[in-house]
Structure formats: C-alpha cells, structure tokens
Backbone bond lengths (Angstrom), bond angles and torsions (degrees), N, CA, C in turn:
res aa  C-N    CA-C-N  psi(-1)  N-CA   C-N-CA  omega(-1)  CA-C   N-CA-C  phi
1 M - - - 1.452 - - 1.527 109.11 -
2 T 1.305 116.03 137.73 1.458 121.46 174.57 1.520 108.44 -81.79
3 L 1.327 117.11 118.81 1.460 120.23 -179.41 1.526 111.10 -72.12
4 F 1.326 116.98 -40.12 1.458 121.94 -175.63 1.523 109.78 -120.90
5 T 1.325 116.69 93.28 1.463 120.51 175.24 1.524 108.67 -71.46
6 Q 1.324 117.34 167.05 1.460 119.89 178.16 1.525 111.05 -62.44
7 T 1.317 117.40 -35.67 1.475 120.90 177.46 1.519 110.84 -62.28
8 I 1.326 117.06 -44.53 1.467 121.21 178.56 1.522 110.36 -64.77
9 I 1.317 117.57 -44.18 1.467 121.47 178.49 1.526 109.84 -58.24
10 D 1.328 117.25 -46.27 1.465 121.14 -179.98 1.528 111.16 -60.48
11 Q 1.327 116.90 -43.23 1.464 120.72 179.61 1.530 111.14 -64.98
12 L 1.317 117.08 -41.78 1.465 120.81 178.63 1.530 111.28 -64.36
13 I 1.307 117.61 -43.78 1.463 122.09 179.20 1.533 110.68 -63.63
14 N 1.334 117.14 -40.37 1.464 120.81 -179.26 1.527 112.31 -61.79
15 Q 1.313 118.00 -25.23 1.458 121.05 -179.57 1.531 113.14 -89.47
16 Y 1.318 117.76 -13.60 1.465 121.32 -175.97 1.531 113.41 -54.51
17 P 1.339 119.46 -42.48 1.470 119.30 -179.27 1.533 113.91 -63.95
18 K 1.306 118.29 -13.78 1.467 121.35 -178.45 1.520 112.34 -77.39
19 G 1.335 117.49 -5.86 1.462 120.95 175.90 1.514 113.31 76.48
20 G 1.319 115.23 -157.18 1.458 121.35 -173.68 1.509 115.38 -97.42
21 H 1.326 117.66 15.09 1.458 120.31 -179.26 1.524 109.91 -85.52
22 L 1.316 116.67 115.12 1.458 121.40 -176.70 1.512 113.02 -60.00
23 E 1.330 116.94 -38.04 1.470 119.61 -174.81 1.531 112.31 -66.20
24 N 1.331 118.79 -18.53 1.461 122.22 -178.05 1.525 114.07 -93.26
25 Q 1.330 117.61 -0.79 1.457 120.17 -172.86 1.524 111.53 -133.59
26 N 1.319 114.46 163.02 1.460 121.52 173.83 1.518 110.02 -107.36
27 V 1.306 115.64 151.56 1.467 120.45 166.44 1.523 104.88 -78.86
28 I 1.314 116.37 125.14 1.462 122.00 -173.99 1.525 111.90 -89.96
29 C 1.331 117.08 -40.53 1.462 119.02 -178.28 1.523 110.72 -149.67
30 K 1.310 114.08 159.65 1.467 122.25 178.44 1.527 107.88 -119.23
31 I 1.346 115.12 123.54 1.462 122.70 175.45 1.526 106.35 -109.77
32 F 1.323 117.36 138.75 1.463 118.32 -177.52 1.522 111.76 -147.97
33 N 1.313 113.76 160.02 1.457 122.61 174.37 1.525 106.30 -96.45
34 P 1.323 119.29 106.24 1.458 120.56 -178.09 1.528 113.50 -73.90
35 Y 1.323 116.27 -3.84 1.461 120.78 -175.44 1.520 112.54 -108.40
36 G 1.349 117.52 -0.31 1.462 120.63 -177.90 1.515 111.31 171.17
37 A 1.316 116.51 -149.87 1.460 122.25 -175.20 1.526 111.76 -71.47
38 G 1.330 114.95 145.91 1.453 121.58 173.74 1.512 112.49 128.38
39 T 1.345 115.72 112.69 1.459 122.92 175.21 1.521 107.64 -140.77
40 W 1.336 116.50 136.22 1.452 122.46 179.87 1.523 108.11 -131.30
41 Y 1.331 116.95 124.12 1.460 123.86 174.73 1.529 106.66 -104.12
42 C 1.308 117.84 110.36 1.461 122.80 -172.17 1.526 111.15 -89.23
43 I 1.346 115.08 130.71 1.458 121.14 -174.30 1.524 112.37 -111.56
44 N 1.324 118.62 -48.26 1.459 119.15 178.39 1.526 111.21 -150.49
45 M 1.336 114.42 169.10 1.464 121.72 -177.29 1.524 108.41 -139.68
46 D 1.309 116.16 137.53 1.456 122.06 178.43 1.540 109.24 -69.68
47 P 1.331 118.14 119.30 1.470 119.34 -178.85 1.527 113.57 -64.35
48 S 1.329 117.97 -25.75 1.463 120.09 179.96 1.529 112.34 -89.32
49 D 1.333 117.24 -10.34 1.466 122.50 176.77 1.524 107.51 -146.36
50 Q 1.319 115.39 84.94 1.462 120.49 -173.37 1.531 113.37 -72.61
51 D 1.312 116.81 8.81 1.463 120.91 172.25 1.536 110.28 -91.33
52 Y 1.330 116.54 -9.75 1.462 122.31 -178.22 1.523 109.66 -96.56
53 V 1.336 116.65 115.12 1.466 122.47 177.83 1.517 107.90 -120.63
54 W 1.320 116.28 132.63 1.461 121.98 179.64 1.520 108.69 -109.39
55 G 1.333 116.56 139.28 1.452 118.74 -179.92 1.513 113.63 -177.57
56 I 1.312 114.35 -160.26 1.458 124.18 179.88 1.521 106.76 -109.79
57 A 1.326 116.52 133.55 1.468 119.53 -176.95 1.519 111.40 -136.57
58 H 1.316 114.11 155.10 1.463 120.16 175.06 1.524 108.81 -138.91
59 L 1.325 115.31 115.25 1.462 121.53 168.99 1.527 107.84 -116.07
60 F 1.322 115.76 -58.29 1.460 121.58 176.47 1.518 111.00 -113.39
61 E 1.334 115.75 -28.46 1.462 122.57 176.34 1.520 107.89 -154.69
62 W 1.335 117.73 163.94 1.455 121.44 179.05 1.516 110.17 -73.21
63 E 1.323 116.10 136.94 1.456 120.88 177.00 1.521 109.50 -152.57
64 I 1.327 115.23 161.05 1.456 122.76 177.64 1.519 107.14 -115.43
65 G 1.332 116.37 131.20 1.450 119.34 -178.86 1.511 111.04 176.08
66 S 1.317 115.41 -159.93 1.462 120.28 -176.79 1.523 111.05 -113.33
67 V 1.308 113.08 158.20 1.464 121.79 177.12 1.525 106.62 -144.24
68 L 1.304 116.02 153.67 1.462 119.93 176.51 1.527 109.90 -83.23
69 R 1.299 115.24 127.42 1.468 120.61 176.41 1.521 109.95 -55.67
70 S 1.328 116.38 -42.61 1.468 120.44 -178.99 1.528 111.46 -61.02
71 S 1.326 117.21 -33.11 1.470 119.94 177.29 1.519 110.77 -66.62
72 L 1.335 116.33 -46.00 1.467 119.49 179.65 1.530 110.86 -62.02
73 E 1.319 116.06 -38.34 1.464 120.17 -177.65 1.525 113.50 -74.27
74 T 1.327 117.53 -21.61 1.464 119.34 -175.94 1.526 114.42 -109.52
75 I 1.329 117.68 -6.00 1.469 119.83 178.12 1.526 108.87 -59.56
76 R 1.315 115.29 133.37 1.465 122.08 173.29 1.516 106.87 -126.39
77 V 1.332 114.99 122.82 1.459 121.74 -172.80 1.526 110.00 -84.81
78 P 1.342 116.49 125.39 1.454 119.34 177.00 1.527 110.80 -70.28
79 P 1.289 119.90 160.03 1.464 127.09 3.41 1.518 113.38 -90.26
80 F 1.347 118.63 -4.54 1.460 119.96 -173.90 1.522 114.37 -102.68
81 G 1.333 117.83 -0.09 1.456 121.54 177.55 1.514 114.63 69.70
82 L 1.338 116.44 35.79 1.456 120.36 -178.19 1.534 111.01 -86.28
83 P 1.349 117.54 148.75 1.464 120.97 -176.64 1.526 113.20 -83.88
84 L 1.333 115.16 169.03 1.462 121.35 171.03 1.529 108.01 -70.84
85 E 1.335 115.70 166.12 1.456 120.16 179.06 1.517 110.29 -129.92
86 R 1.334 115.58 160.83 1.455 121.92 174.32 1.521 107.88 -105.44
87 D 1.328 116.14 135.59 1.462 121.30 177.67 1.525 107.73 -72.41
88 I 1.323 116.96 105.04 1.462 120.77 -176.20 1.528 112.11 -74.05
89 H 1.317 117.68 -10.29 1.467 121.58 179.04 1.525 112.23 -99.39
90 F 1.324 117.48 -2.73 1.459 121.08 -178.34 1.525 110.24 -70.98
91 E 1.322 116.06 131.60 1.463 122.53 176.73 1.521 108.47 -107.46
92 P 1.345 118.23 138.18 1.462 119.85 178.29 1.523 112.01 -52.38
93 V 1.324 114.32 141.97 1.463 121.85 -177.85 1.517 107.71 -142.97
94 N 1.322 117.08 150.89 1.455 120.77 178.20 1.526 109.09 -56.60
95 A 1.322 116.50 131.83 1.466 121.57 -175.15 1.528 112.41 -63.81
96 Q 1.325 117.82 -39.04 1.470 120.07 179.60 1.527 110.47 -66.60
97 Q 1.321 116.66 -41.91 1.463 120.25 178.33 1.530 110.93 -63.36
98 L 1.332 116.56 -41.99 1.469 119.40 177.90 1.524 110.25 -62.91
99 W 1.341 117.43 -45.79 1.464 121.46 178.83 1.529 110.41 -57.31
100 D 1.329 117.10 -46.08 1.472 120.92 -179.77 1.523 111.00 -61.26
101 R 1.308 117.09 -42.04 1.471 120.95 179.09 1.520 111.65 -66.02
102 L 1.341 116.74 -40.33 1.466 120.28 177.69 1.525 110.53 -64.28
103 M 1.335 116.39 -41.06 1.474 120.71 -179.76 1.528 111.67 -68.57
104 A 1.340 116.23 -22.37 1.459 120.89 176.39 1.531 111.76 -84.79
105 G 1.348 116.24 -0.49 1.451 120.56 176.56 1.506 116.10 94.18
106 E 1.336 117.39 5.89 1.455 119.51 179.36 1.530 111.35 -72.57
107 T 1.305 116.32 150.06 1.460 122.75 173.45 1.516 107.10 -101.61
108 I 1.326 116.41 123.72 1.461 120.54 -175.71 1.522 108.93 -123.19
C-alpha cells in the first residue's frame, strides 16, 4: 500500500503555510501499525523537504511533532517485517477537534 499518494502529498503541502496551529488545519491521513503500537495523524508537509511530516502521533503517549516520511514508509514490524498501513476509510477532520477527542479518550 502506498502510504502517501500524490493527492495526500498535495493536501499536506497545501496546509504547510498555515503553521503549527491545529485549529487552522485538517488531519489529512491516518497511518497506523495494524500489528501493535503506533498511530500517526498527518497534518502538513514541508514543500521544500517532503520528508518532513508534521502531525499527531501515539507510540507510548499522544504528542504533536514531526516524523520523517521515509521512516514511516520503510518501517517493517517484527517478527514478520510487515509495513505500516494507511486507514483508507479515514476522512479529513479538523486537527484541533481530533486532538480534543483523543485527549478525551476517544478512539478514532
């Protein structure tokens, strides 16, 4: 599965100028580890460095920050070396609203 289609990349880049304010942006896609811990909600991408993705992530706790696109695309989960997946049913949602729902304990 392609985690970052050209459509997703374009949407992420278009939001980059909006800065780090969650209320001004949407979460564009959800990447997850279907075999264990790890969820990434991608919000924007630096147009001059398309390896830089900013979003909301959960490995051990919820946090907001950046991740390398290349890392998400190359992670292979042991013991069988399976890749991460993109939630094909995820619909874009306001990033602040998603953050508030996650902090309230909802599973999205």
